[in-house]
VEXLUMVEX-498296 format. One record per residue: residue number from 0; z, x, y of N, C-alpha, C in turn. Coordinates in steps of 0.1 Angstrom, whole numbers. Last residue first. Layout:
# VEXLUMVEX-498296
NUM / Z / X / Y / Z / X / Y / Z / X / Y $
...
END
This chain:
# VEXLUMVEX-498296
76 / 204 / 1292 / 255 / 197 / 1292 / 269 / 188 / 1304 / 270 $
75 / 209 / 1276 / 229 / 204 / 1290 / 231 / 196 / 1291 / 244 $
74 / 220 / 1250 / 232 / 224 / 1260 / 221 / 220 / 1274 / 223 $
73 / 206 / 1239 / 253 / 221 / 1240 / 253 / 226 / 1250 / 243 $
72 / 180 / 1241 / 243 / 184 / 1248 / 255 / 199 / 1250 / 256 $
71 / 181 / 1223 / 221 / 178 / 1237 / 219 / 182 / 1246 / 231 $
70 / 186 / 1199 / 235 / 196 / 1204 / 226 / 193 / 1219 / 223 $
69 / 161 / 1197 / 249 / 174 / 1198 / 257 / 185 / 1203 / 248 $
68 / 144 / 1194 / 228 / 143 / 1205 / 237 / 156 / 1208 / 244 $
67 / 152 / 1169 / 217 / 153 / 1182 / 209 / 152 / 1194 / 218 $
66 / 146 / 1152 / 239 / 160 / 1154 / 234 / 162 / 1167 / 226 $
65 / 118 / 1156 / 238 / 126 / 1159 / 250 / 140 / 1162 / 247 $
64 / 112 / 1145 / 213 / 109 / 1159 / 216 / 117 / 1164 / 228 $
63 / 121 / 1118 / 215 / 126 / 1127 / 205 / 124 / 1142 / 208 $
62 / 105 / 1109 / 237 / 120 / 1109 / 238 / 126 / 1119 / 228 $
61 / 80 / 1111 / 225 / 83 / 1119 / 237 / 98 / 1120 / 239 $
60 / 82 / 1093 / 204 / 79 / 1107 / 201 / 83 / 1116 / 213 $
59 / 85 / 1070 / 219 / 95 / 1074 / 209 / 94 / 1088 / 206 $
58 / 63 / 1067 / 235 / 76 / 1069 / 241 / 86 / 1074 / 231 $
57 / 31 / 1079 / 233 / 42 / 1073 / 224 / 56 / 1077 / 230 $
56 / 16 / 1076 / 265 / 16 / 1080 / 251 / 28 / 1073 / 244 $
55 / 25 / 1091 / 295 / 16 / 1081 / 289 / 15 / 1085 / 274 $
54 / 39 / 1109 / 309 / 47 / 1098 / 303 / 37 / 1087 / 298 $
53 / 30 / 1132 / 321 / 23 / 1120 / 324 / 31 / 1108 / 319 $
52 / 52 / 1155 / 337 / 45 / 1150 / 326 / 40 / 1136 / 328 $
51 / 44 / 1164 / 372 / 53 / 1161 / 361 / 45 / 1156 / 349 $
50 / 14 / 1183 / 381 / 27 / 1176 / 384 / 36 / 1174 / 372 $
49 / -8 / 1206 / 393 / -2 / 1200 / 381 / 12 / 1195 / 385 $
48 / -36 / 1203 / 414 / -21 / 1205 / 414 / -16 / 1198 / 401 $
47 / -65 / 1218 / 430 / -59 / 1210 / 419 / -44 / 1213 / 418 $
46 / -92 / 1219 / 452 / -77 / 1220 / 450 / -73 / 1211 / 439 $
45 / -118 / 1214 / 457 / -115 / 1226 / 450 / -100 / 1228 / 447 $
44 / -114 / 1179 / 456 / -124 / 1190 / 459 / -120 / 1202 / 451 $
43 / -85 / 1173 / 442 / -93 / 1169 / 454 / -102 / 1181 / 458 $
42 / -64 / 1163 / 416 / -75 / 1171 / 421 / -82 / 1165 / 433 $
41 / -37 / 1164 / 396 / -42 / 1158 / 408 / -52 / 1168 / 414 $
40 / -24 / 1158 / 365 / -32 / 1167 / 372 / -38 / 1159 / 384 $
39 / 7 / 1160 / 346 / -3 / 1152 / 353 / -11 / 1162 / 362 $
38 / 12 / 1179 / 316 / 14 / 1177 / 330 / 3 / 1168 / 336 $
37 / 20 / 1162 / 285 / 12 / 1171 / 293 / 14 / 1168 / 308 $
36 / 34 / 1145 / 269 / 41 / 1156 / 274 / 32 / 1166 / 281 $
35 / 24 / 1124 / 253 / 26 / 1122 / 268 / 34 / 1133 / 274 $
34 / 16 / 1123 / 227 / 30 / 1121 / 230 / 33 / 1118 / 245 $
33 / -11 / 1126 / 231 / -6 / 1115 / 223 / 8 / 1112 / 226 $
32 / -11 / 1151 / 242 / -15 / 1140 / 250 / -11 / 1127 / 244 $
31 / -3 / 1166 / 220 / 6 / 1166 / 232 / 2 / 1154 / 241 $
30 / -26 / 1163 / 204 / -13 / 1157 / 200 / -3 / 1156 / 211 $
29 / -45 / 1176 / 219 / -46 / 1162 / 217 / -33 / 1155 / 212 $
28 / -34 / 1202 / 217 / -36 / 1196 / 230 / -37 / 1180 / 229 $
27 / -36 / 1209 / 190 / -23 / 1206 / 196 / -23 / 1200 / 210 $
26 / -64 / 1192 / 176 / -57 / 1204 / 181 / -44 / 1199 / 187 $
25 / -72 / 1168 / 163 / -81 / 1180 / 162 / -73 / 1193 / 166 $
24 / -52 / 1147 / 145 / -54 / 1153 / 158 / -61 / 1166 / 156 $
23 / -49 / 1141 / 119 / -59 / 1133 / 126 / -61 / 1138 / 140 $
22 / -28 / 1155 / 109 / -41 / 1162 / 108 / -52 / 1153 / 115 $
21 / -6 / 1140 / 108 / -8 / 1148 / 120 / -21 / 1154 / 120 $
20 / -3 / 1108 / 96 / -10 / 1121 / 93 / -13 / 1129 / 106 $
19 / 24 / 1096 / 115 / 16 / 1095 / 102 / 10 / 1108 / 99 $
18 / 38 / 1093 / 139 / 25 / 1100 / 139 / 17 / 1097 / 126 $
17 / 61 / 1079 / 135 / 53 / 1075 / 147 / 39 / 1082 / 146 $
16 / 73 / 1089 / 112 / 71 / 1075 / 113 / 61 / 1071 / 124 $
15 / 74 / 1117 / 117 / 67 / 1112 / 106 / 63 / 1097 / 107 $
14 / 91 / 1117 / 140 / 77 / 1123 / 140 / 69 / 1118 / 129 $
13 / 114 / 1105 / 130 / 106 / 1099 / 141 / 92 / 1104 / 142 $
12 / 121 / 1125 / 111 / 118 / 1111 / 107 / 110 / 1104 / 118 $
11 / 126 / 1147 / 128 / 115 / 1148 / 118 / 111 / 1134 / 113 $
10 / 147 / 1138 / 143 / 134 / 1140 / 150 / 123 / 1141 / 140 $
9 / 166 / 1136 / 122 / 162 / 1124 / 130 / 149 / 1126 / 137 $
8 / 168 / 1163 / 114 / 163 / 1153 / 105 / 159 / 1140 / 112 $
7 / 157 / 1186 / 140 / 166 / 1180 / 131 / 160 / 1169 / 123 $
6 / 136 / 1215 / 142 / 139 / 1202 / 146 / 149 / 1196 / 136 $
5 / 140 / 1243 / 133 / 132 / 1239 / 145 / 135 / 1226 / 150 $
4 / 164 / 1265 / 124 / 160 / 1251 / 123 / 152 / 1248 / 135 $
3 / 175 / 1290 / 127 / 160 / 1289 / 125 / 155 / 1275 / 124 $
2 / 197 / 1303 / 150 / 195 / 1292 / 141 / 180 / 1290 / 139 $
1 / 204 / 1338 / 153 / 198 / 1326 / 158 / 196 / 1316 / 146 $
0 / 233 / 1357 / 156 / 222 / 1352 / 147 / 217 / 1339 / 152 $
END
């Protein structure tokens, strides 16, 4: 049986404290950019390459989300 809990209490508190009203973001892409979990993009002419996450944005939210993802992977690979 899978655990249906999406995030823990600590992550939820960090999310609330650092984001406030999540409705201020028009879509999930803008929220992801705010956190800094979008891939970097390198373009030259017709060639584009996606790299590692940008790490620009709220470091507390990014850390909370990365830690939550790592916990989820350990519990249900």
